DSSP file (Angstrom, degrees, kcal/mol; ACC not computed):
  #  RESIDUE AA STRUCTURE BP1 BP2  ACC     N-H-->O    O-->H-N    N-H-->O    O-->H-N    TCO  KAPPA ALPHA  PHI   PSI    X-CA   Y-CA   Z-CA
    1    1 A M    > >       0   0    0      0, 0.0     5,-2.8     0, 0.0     3,-0.7   0.000 360.0 360.0 360.0 -36.5   86.9  102.2   73.4
    2    2 A K  G > 5 +     0   0    0      1,-0.2     3,-1.8     3,-0.2     5,-0.2   0.898 360.0  59.7 -60.7 -38.0   89.8  104.4   72.4
    3    3 A K  G 3 5S+     0   0    0      1,-0.3    -1,-0.2     2,-0.1     4,-0.0   0.775 107.2  45.6 -62.8 -26.6   89.7  102.7   68.9
    4    4 A I  G < 5S-     0   0    0     -3,-0.7    -1,-0.3     2,-0.1    -2,-0.2   0.210 125.5 -98.6-103.8  16.1   86.2  103.9   68.3
    5    5 A G  T < 5S+     0   0    0     -3,-1.8     2,-0.7     1,-0.1     3,-0.2   0.658  85.4 126.5  84.5  16.4   86.8  107.4   69.5
    6    6 A K     >< +     0   0    0     -5,-2.8     4,-2.3     1,-0.2     5,-0.2  -0.538  21.0 154.1-105.5  65.0   85.4  107.1   73.1
    7    7 A K  H  > S+     0   0    0     -2,-0.7     4,-2.4     1,-0.2    -1,-0.2   0.906  71.2  48.5 -62.0 -45.7   88.5  108.4   74.9
    8    8 A C  H  > S+     0   0    0     -3,-0.2     4,-2.4     1,-0.2    -1,-0.2   0.900 111.9  49.6 -63.9 -40.5   86.6  109.6   78.0
    9    9 A T  H  > S+     0   0    0      2,-0.2     4,-2.7     1,-0.2    -1,-0.2   0.909 110.1  51.4 -64.2 -41.1   84.7  106.3   78.3
   10   10 A A  H  X S+     0   0    0     -4,-2.3     4,-2.3     2,-0.2    -2,-0.2   0.913 111.1  47.4 -61.5 -43.1   88.0  104.4   78.0
   11   11 A E  H  X S+     0   0    0     -4,-2.4     4,-2.2     2,-0.2    -2,-0.2   0.897 111.7  50.9 -65.3 -40.0   89.6  106.5   80.8
   12   12 A T  H  X S+     0   0    0     -4,-2.4     4,-2.1     2,-0.2    -2,-0.2   0.929 111.2  47.7 -62.3 -46.3   86.5  106.0   83.0
   13   13 A Y  H  X S+     0   0    0     -4,-2.7     4,-2.9     1,-0.2    -2,-0.2   0.896 110.6  51.9 -62.9 -40.2   86.7  102.2   82.5
   14   14 A M  H  X S+     0   0    0     -4,-2.3     4,-2.6     2,-0.2    -1,-0.2   0.892 107.4  52.6 -65.0 -38.6   90.4  102.1   83.2
   15   15 A T  H  X S+     0   0    0     -4,-2.2     4,-1.8     2,-0.2    -1,-0.2   0.932 113.0  44.6 -60.2 -46.1   89.9  104.1   86.5
   16   16 A T  H  X S+     0   0    0     -4,-2.1     4,-2.5     1,-0.2    -2,-0.2   0.921 112.9  50.3 -65.1 -44.9   87.3  101.5   87.5
   17   17 A L  H  X S+     0   0    0     -4,-2.9     4,-2.5     1,-0.2    -2,-0.2   0.882 108.6  52.7 -63.5 -37.5   89.4   98.6   86.5
   18   18 A N  H  X S+     0   0    0     -4,-2.6     4,-1.9     2,-0.2    -1,-0.2   0.903 109.9  48.9 -63.3 -40.3   92.4   99.9   88.4
   19   19 A S  H  X S+     0   0    0     -4,-1.8     4,-1.9     2,-0.2    -2,-0.2   0.923 111.9  48.6 -62.6 -44.7   90.2  100.2   91.5
   20   20 A F  H  X S+     0   0    0     -4,-2.5     4,-2.4     1,-0.2    -2,-0.2   0.876 108.6  54.0 -65.0 -37.5   89.0   96.7   91.0
   21   21 A L  H  X>S+     0   0    0     -4,-2.5     5,-2.8     2,-0.2     4,-0.9   0.876 105.7  53.0 -64.2 -37.4   92.6   95.4   90.5
   22   22 A R  H ><5S+     0   0    0     -4,-1.9     3,-0.5     2,-0.2    -1,-0.2   0.920 110.3  48.4 -61.8 -42.3   93.5   97.0   93.9
   23   23 A F  H 3<5S+     0   0    0     -4,-1.9    -2,-0.2     1,-0.2    -1,-0.2   0.915 114.5  45.0 -61.2 -44.5   90.7   95.1   95.5
   24   24 A R  H ><5S-     0   0    0     -4,-2.4     3,-0.8    -5,-0.1    -1,-0.2   0.543 111.3-118.7 -79.3  -7.2   91.7   91.9   93.8
   25   25 A G  T <<5 -     0   0    0     -4,-0.9    -3,-0.2    -3,-0.5     3,-0.1   0.859  67.4 -63.0  69.5  33.9   95.4   92.3   94.7
   26   26 A E  T 3 <S+     0   0    0     -5,-2.8     2,-0.3     1,-0.2    -1,-0.2   0.604  97.0 149.3  65.9  13.7   96.3   92.4   91.0
   27   27 A C    <   -     0   0    0     -3,-0.8    -1,-0.2    -6,-0.3    -3,-0.1  -0.575  50.4-112.7 -79.5 139.0   95.0   88.7   90.6
   28   28 A D        -     0   0    0     -2,-0.3     2,-0.4    -3,-0.1    -1,-0.1  -0.305  32.8-162.3 -65.8 155.1   93.5   87.7   87.3
   29   29 A L        -     0   0    0      5,-0.0     2,-0.3    -2,-0.0     5,-0.0  -0.994  12.5-137.2-144.4 132.1   89.9   86.9   87.2
   30   30 A L    >   -     0   0    0     -2,-0.4     3,-1.9     1,-0.1     4,-0.4  -0.633  25.7-121.0 -85.6 148.9   87.7   85.0   84.8
   31   31 A F  G >  S+     0   0    0      1,-0.3     3,-1.7    -2,-0.3    -1,-0.1   0.856 113.0  61.9 -58.0 -34.3   84.4   86.4   83.8
   32   32 A R  G 3  S+     0   0    0      1,-0.3    -1,-0.3    46,-0.0    44,-0.0   0.684  96.6  60.8 -67.3 -14.6   82.7   83.2   85.1
   33   33 A E  G <  S+     0   0    0     -3,-1.9     2,-0.6     2,-0.0    -1,-0.3   0.549  80.2 101.2 -86.3  -8.4   84.1   84.0   88.5
   34   34 A V    <   +     0   0    0     -3,-1.7     2,-0.3    -4,-0.4    -3,-0.0  -0.675  49.4 145.3 -80.4 118.1   82.2   87.3   88.7
   35   35 A D     >  -     0   0    0     -2,-0.6     4,-1.9     1,-0.0     3,-0.2  -0.860  64.2 -88.0-143.4 178.9   79.1   86.9   90.8
   36   36 A S  H  > S+     0   0    0     -2,-0.3     4,-2.2     1,-0.2     5,-0.2   0.846 122.6  56.5 -63.1 -34.4   77.0   88.8   93.2
   37   37 A N  H  > S+     0   0    0      1,-0.2     4,-2.4     2,-0.2    -1,-0.2   0.917 107.0  48.9 -63.2 -42.2   79.1   87.8   96.2
   38   38 A L  H  > S+     0   0    0      1,-0.2     4,-2.4     2,-0.2    -1,-0.2   0.896 110.4  51.1 -64.0 -39.6   82.2   89.2   94.6
   39   39 A M  H  X S+     0   0    0     -4,-1.9     4,-2.5     2,-0.2    -1,-0.2   0.884 109.5  49.9 -66.7 -37.3   80.4   92.4   93.8
   40   40 A V  H  X S+     0   0    0     -4,-2.2     4,-2.4     2,-0.2    -2,-0.2   0.909 110.6  50.7 -65.4 -41.1   79.3   92.7   97.5
   41   41 A E  H  X S+     0   0    0     -4,-2.4     4,-2.4     2,-0.2    -2,-0.2   0.911 111.2  48.4 -60.9 -42.9   82.9   92.1   98.6
   42   42 A Y  H  X S+     0   0    0     -4,-2.4     4,-2.4     2,-0.2    -2,-0.2   0.921 111.2  49.3 -64.5 -44.0   84.1   94.8   96.2
   43   43 A E  H  X S+     0   0    0     -4,-2.5     4,-2.1     1,-0.2    -1,-0.2   0.894 111.4  49.9 -62.8 -39.3   81.5   97.3   97.5
   44   44 A T  H  X S+     0   0    0     -4,-2.4     4,-2.4     2,-0.2    -1,-0.2   0.893 108.8  53.2 -64.0 -40.5   82.5   96.4  101.1
   45   45 A F  H  X S+     0   0    0     -4,-2.4     4,-1.3     2,-0.2    -2,-0.2   0.924 108.1  50.1 -58.8 -46.1   86.1   97.0  100.1
   46   46 A L  H  <>S+     0   0    0     -4,-2.4     5,-2.4     1,-0.2     3,-0.4   0.911 111.5  47.6 -62.1 -42.5   85.2  100.4   98.7
   47   47 A K  H ><5S+     0   0    0     -4,-2.1     3,-1.6     1,-0.2    -1,-0.2   0.882 107.8  57.8 -63.9 -37.2   83.4  101.4  101.9
   48   48 A G  H 3<5S+     0   0    0     -4,-2.4    -1,-0.2     1,-0.3    -2,-0.2   0.758 105.8  47.9 -66.3 -25.5   86.3  100.1  104.0
   49   49 A I  T 3<5S-     0   0    0     -4,-1.3    -1,-0.3    -3,-0.4    -2,-0.2   0.182 119.7-111.3-100.7  17.3   88.7  102.5  102.3
   50   50 A N  T < 5 +     0   0    0     -3,-1.6     2,-0.3     1,-0.2    -3,-0.2   0.829  53.9 168.8  60.4  38.6   86.2  105.3  102.8
   51   51 A V      < -     0   0    0     -5,-2.4    -1,-0.2    -6,-0.1    -2,-0.0  -0.653  41.5-108.7 -76.5 136.0   85.3  105.9   99.2
   52   52 A C    >>  -     0   0    0     -2,-0.3     4,-2.2     1,-0.1     3,-0.6  -0.287  27.1-110.0 -65.4 153.0   82.3  108.2   99.0
   53   53 A P  H 3> S+     0   0    0      0, 0.0     4,-2.6     0, 0.0     5,-0.2   0.822 116.6  57.2 -55.2 -34.9   79.0  106.6   98.0
   54   54 A N  H 3> S+     0   0    0      2,-0.2     4,-2.3     1,-0.2     5,-0.1   0.904 108.6  45.6 -64.5 -40.2   78.9  108.4   94.6
   55   55 A I  H <> S+     0   0    0     -3,-0.6     4,-2.6     2,-0.2    -1,-0.2   0.901 112.0  52.0 -68.9 -40.6   82.3  106.9   93.7
   56   56 A S  H  X S+     0   0    0     -4,-2.2     4,-2.4     2,-0.2    -2,-0.2   0.936 112.3  45.4 -59.4 -47.0   81.3  103.5   94.9
   57   57 A S  H  X S+     0   0    0     -4,-2.6     4,-2.6     1,-0.2     5,-0.2   0.897 111.1  54.2 -62.8 -41.7   78.1  103.7   92.7
   58   58 A F  H  X S+     0   0    0     -4,-2.3     4,-2.1    -5,-0.2    -2,-0.2   0.919 111.0  45.2 -57.2 -47.8   80.2  105.0   89.8
   59   59 A N  H  X S+     0   0    0     -4,-2.6     4,-2.4     2,-0.2    -2,-0.2   0.902 113.0  49.3 -67.1 -41.9   82.6  102.0   90.0
   60   60 A M  H  X S+     0   0    0     -4,-2.4     4,-1.9     1,-0.2    -2,-0.2   0.916 112.1  48.7 -64.2 -42.5   79.8   99.4   90.4
   61   61 A R  H  X S+     0   0    0     -4,-2.6     4,-1.9     1,-0.2    -1,-0.2   0.898 112.3  48.7 -63.8 -41.4   77.9  100.9   87.4
   62   62 A N  H  X S+     0   0    0     -4,-2.1     4,-2.8     2,-0.2    -2,-0.2   0.882 107.9  53.7 -68.9 -38.1   81.1  100.9   85.3
   63   63 A L  H  X S+     0   0    0     -4,-2.4     4,-2.6     1,-0.2    -1,-0.2   0.912 108.9  50.0 -61.1 -41.0   81.9   97.3   86.2
   64   64 A R  H  X S+     0   0    0     -4,-1.9     4,-2.5     2,-0.2    -2,-0.2   0.912 111.5  48.6 -62.5 -41.8   78.4   96.3   85.0
   65   65 A A  H  X S+     0   0    0     -4,-1.9     4,-2.1     2,-0.2    -2,-0.2   0.903 111.4  49.6 -65.1 -41.7   79.0   98.2   81.7
   66   66 A I  H  X S+     0   0    0     -4,-2.8     4,-2.0     2,-0.2    -2,-0.2   0.928 112.1  48.2 -62.6 -45.3   82.4   96.6   81.2
   67   67 A Y  H  X S+     0   0    0     -4,-2.6     4,-2.2     1,-0.2    -2,-0.2   0.922 109.9  52.1 -61.4 -44.3   80.9   93.1   81.8
   68   68 A N  H  X S+     0   0    0     -4,-2.5     4,-2.3     1,-0.2    -1,-0.2   0.870 108.0  51.8 -61.9 -36.5   78.0   93.9   79.4
   69   69 A R  H  X S+     0   0    0     -4,-2.1     4,-1.9     2,-0.2    -1,-0.2   0.889 107.9  52.2 -65.8 -38.6   80.5   94.9   76.7
   70   70 A A  H  <>S+     0   0    0     -4,-2.0     5,-3.1     2,-0.2     6,-0.6   0.894 109.2  49.8 -63.5 -39.3   82.3   91.6   77.3
   71   71 A V  H ><5S+     0   0    0     -4,-2.2     3,-1.7     3,-0.2    -2,-0.2   0.928 108.8  52.2 -63.6 -45.2   79.0   89.7   76.8
   72   72 A E  H 3<5S+     0   0    0     -4,-2.3    -1,-0.2     1,-0.3    -2,-0.2   0.867 111.0  47.1 -58.1 -37.3   78.3   91.6   73.6
   73   73 A K  T 3<5S-     0   0    0     -4,-1.9    -1,-0.3    -5,-0.1    -2,-0.2   0.318 115.4-118.7 -89.2   9.0   81.7   90.7   72.3
   74   74 A E  T < 5S+     0   0    0     -3,-1.7    -3,-0.2    -5,-0.1    -2,-0.1   0.841  72.9 134.7  57.3  38.2   81.1   87.1   73.3
   75   75 A L  S   <S+     0   0    0     -5,-3.1     2,-0.3    -6,-0.1   -44,-0.2   0.510  71.0  32.6 -89.4  -7.3   84.1   87.1   75.7
   76   76 A T  S    S-     0   0    0     -6,-0.6     2,-0.5    -5,-0.2    -2,-0.0  -0.911  83.2-115.9-141.0 167.4   82.0   85.4   78.3
   77   77 A V        -     0   0    0     -2,-0.3     2,-0.4    -3,-0.0    -6,-0.1  -0.920  19.1-145.1-111.8 130.4   79.2   82.9   78.4
   78   78 A L        -     0   0    0     -2,-0.5     2,-0.5    -7,-0.1   -46,-0.0  -0.767  12.2-146.6 -90.2 137.8   75.7   83.8   79.7
   79   79 A F        -     0   0    0     -2,-0.4     2,-0.4     2,-0.0    -2,-0.0  -0.916  11.0-158.2-106.1 127.9   73.9   81.0   81.5
   80   80 A Y        -     0   0    0     -2,-0.5     2,-0.6     2,-0.0    -2,-0.0  -0.866   6.4-146.8-107.0 137.0   70.2   80.9   81.1
   81   81 A I        -     0   0    0     -2,-0.4     2,-0.5     2,-0.0    -2,-0.0  -0.905  13.4-148.2-103.6 123.0   67.9   79.2   83.6
   82   82 A K        -     0   0    0     -2,-0.6     2,-0.3     1,-0.0    -2,-0.0  -0.790  11.5-136.2 -93.8 127.7   64.8   77.7   82.0
   83   83 A K        -     0   0    0     -2,-0.5     2,-0.5     2,-0.0    -1,-0.0  -0.639  12.8-152.4 -82.8 136.2   61.7   77.6   84.2
   84   84 A F              0   0    0     -2,-0.3    -1,-0.0     1,-0.1    -2,-0.0  -0.932 360.0 360.0-109.0 132.7   59.7   74.5   84.1
   85   85 A A              0   0    0     -2,-0.5    -1,-0.1     0, 0.0    -2,-0.0   0.462 360.0 360.0 -80.0 360.0   56.0   74.7   84.8
């Protein structure tokens, strides 16, 4: 984001990623490991450390944005479920 002149967005994303790294204990994570259960665990972690609801929402929203950027840059694979009639 810094490279394209979005300094504030880059700082916001780094703040969120640092929070998520604290939750993960600095462990690496593959995009395919990100699922709804992990997000619920992270949200529970934030509540457990008494983060106010606005900050929790801020972090969750930013994680979604970061993930969506990774998808745009084809850094992860989207799985599509085809419905059969």
